[in-house]
C-alpha positions as CSV (number, residue, x, y, z in Angstrom):
1,M,0.0,0.1,0.0
2,C,1.3,3.5,-0.9
3,R,2.0,5.9,1.8
4,A,-1.0,8.3,0.6
5,A,-3.3,5.2,0.8
6,R,-2.1,4.4,4.3
7,I,-2.8,8.0,5.5
8,A,-6.2,7.9,4.0
9,V,-7.2,4.7,5.8
10,V,-5.7,6.0,9.1
11,A,-7.7,9.2,8.6
12,V,-10.9,7.2,8.3
13,L,-10.3,5.1,11.4
14,P,-11.7,7.5,14.0
15,V,-15.1,7.7,12.3
16,V,-15.3,3.8,12.8
17,A,-14.3,3.7,16.4
18,G,-17.9,4.3,17.5
19,C,-19.7,7.3,19.2
20,A,-20.9,5.6,22.2
21,G,-21.2,7.8,25.4
22,G,-19.6,5.0,27.4
23,G,-18.2,2.1,25.4
24,S,-14.7,1.0,25.9
25,G,-13.8,1.6,22.2
26,S,-15.4,4.9,21.8
27,W,-13.9,8.0,20.5
28,H,-14.1,10.6,23.2
29,G,-14.2,14.0,21.2
30,P,-16.1,17.0,21.9
31,V,-19.4,15.5,20.5
32,Q,-20.7,12.0,20.3
33,C,-23.6,10.5,18.6
34,A,-25.6,9.0,21.6
35,P,-25.6,12.0,24.0
36,Y,-26.5,14.2,20.8
37,A,-29.3,11.9,19.6
38,R,-30.6,12.0,23.3
39,Q,-30.5,15.8,23.6
40,I,-32.5,16.4,20.4
41,T,-35.1,13.6,20.6
42,G,-35.7,13.3,24.2
43,V,-35.1,9.6,24.0
44,N,-33.7,8.9,27.4
45,L,-31.3,5.9,26.7
46,H,-27.7,5.6,27.7
47,G,-24.7,3.5,27.1
48,A,-23.1,2.6,23.8
49,A,-25.3,3.4,20.8
50,A,-25.7,-0.2,19.7
51,Q,-27.1,-1.0,23.2
52,W,-30.0,1.5,22.6
53,W,-32.0,-1.1,20.7
54,A,-32.3,-3.5,23.6
55,E,-32.5,-0.8,26.1
56,A,-35.5,0.8,24.3
57,S,-37.4,-2.5,24.7
58,G,-40.4,-1.8,26.8
59,H,-39.9,1.9,27.1
60,Y,-40.0,3.2,23.5
61,P,-41.8,1.9,20.4
62,R,-39.4,0.3,17.8
63,S,-39.9,0.0,14.0
64,H,-38.3,-1.1,10.8
65,A,-39.8,1.7,9.0
66,P,-38.2,5.3,9.2
67,R,-40.1,8.4,10.1
68,P,-39.0,11.9,11.0
69,G,-37.9,12.2,14.6
70,A,-37.0,8.4,14.9
71,V,-33.6,7.4,15.9
72,L,-31.7,5.0,13.5
73,V,-29.7,2.5,15.5
74,L,-26.7,0.9,13.7
75,R,-25.3,-2.4,15.2
76,A,-22.0,-2.8,16.8
77,T,-19.3,-4.0,14.2
78,G,-15.6,-4.3,14.0
79,R,-15.7,-1.0,12.3
80,L,-18.3,0.5,14.8
81,P,-17.4,-1.2,18.1
82,D,-20.0,1.0,19.9
83,G,-22.6,1.2,17.1
84,H,-24.0,4.7,16.0
85,V,-27.3,6.4,16.3
86,A,-28.6,9.1,14.1
87,V,-31.8,11.1,14.1
88,V,-34.2,11.0,11.0
89,R,-34.9,14.3,9.8
90,S,-36.9,13.4,6.6
91,V,-37.9,10.4,4.5
92,R,-37.2,11.0,0.8
93,G,-38.6,7.7,-0.3
94,P,-38.9,4.0,0.4
95,R,-35.1,3.5,0.3
96,E,-33.6,7.1,1.2
97,L,-33.8,9.3,4.3
98,V,-31.9,12.2,5.7
99,V,-30.4,12.2,9.2
100,E,-28.8,14.6,11.8
101,Q,-26.0,12.9,13.3
102,A,-22.9,13.6,15.6
103,N,-19.5,12.3,15.1
104,W,-19.9,10.3,11.9
105,V,-17.1,12.6,10.8
106,P,-15.0,12.9,13.9
107,G,-16.0,15.9,16.0
108,R,-18.6,17.3,13.7
109,I,-22.4,17.3,13.4
110,G,-24.0,16.5,10.2
111,R,-27.3,18.1,9.8
112,A,-28.6,16.7,6.5
113,D,-26.8,13.6,5.6
114,P,-28.4,11.1,3.4
115,V,-28.8,7.4,4.3
116,I,-29.9,4.6,1.9
117,D,-31.4,1.2,2.5
118,V,-29.4,-1.5,0.6
119,S,-31.1,-4.4,2.3
120,S,-32.6,-7.1,0.2
121,R,-35.9,-7.1,2.0
122,N,-36.3,-3.1,2.0
123,D,-36.4,-3.5,5.7
124,W,-33.6,-1.1,6.7
125,S,-31.6,-3.8,8.1
126,R,-28.5,-2.9,5.9
127,V,-27.5,0.9,5.0
128,Q,-25.0,3.0,3.6
129,V,-24.3,6.5,4.9
130,W,-23.3,9.7,3.4
131,W,-19.6,10.4,3.9
132,S,-18.9,14.1,3.5
133,P,-15.2,13.9,2.8
134,I,-16.0,12.2,-0.5
135,H,-19.2,14.2,-1.1
136,G,-21.2,11.0,-1.6
137,I,-22.6,7.9,-0.1
138,G,-19.7,5.8,1.6
139,K,-19.0,2.4,0.1
140,S,-19.3,0.6,3.4
141,V,-22.6,-1.1,4.3
142,Y,-23.6,-1.1,8.1
143,P,-26.1,-3.4,9.7
144,A,-28.8,-1.6,11.5
145,Y,-31.4,-2.7,14.1
146,G,-33.9,-0.3,13.0
147,F,-35.6,2.8,14.5
148,I,-36.5,3.9,17.9
149,L,-39.6,6.2,18.1
150,P,-39.7,9.0,20.6
151,L,-42.7,9.2,22.9
152,K,-45.1,12.0,22.0
């Protein structure tokens, strides 16, 4: 691998370190996805982002269909050890939505980032997320639990 490619790979690593608000592998920058999502939605869940799905059971409705105000929960993976959460701002169609999220790009808040459903059943179980450094949808596919719906 050439030096420029190694530098590019290393530069991307912090984004996949997670944004937990508590997990051991999390990136502890000035803004993290879980506390940010909690603040703007009122969904009062804590811990690593990927744990929100289980923690929501019995407390918040969960769905596999997006709607504005819902929290999209990405599963923990090797690339996202703490998972990730993002808030749905709008639904553009059956396979595209726009989210507001913190720390997808390290230390930044994305206010209008597209997310597309690439699952075979159109159930939002596998998604690709906007990656602003390339000004397009990233190539990585992330497994998702679904959407947590805030209480009214």
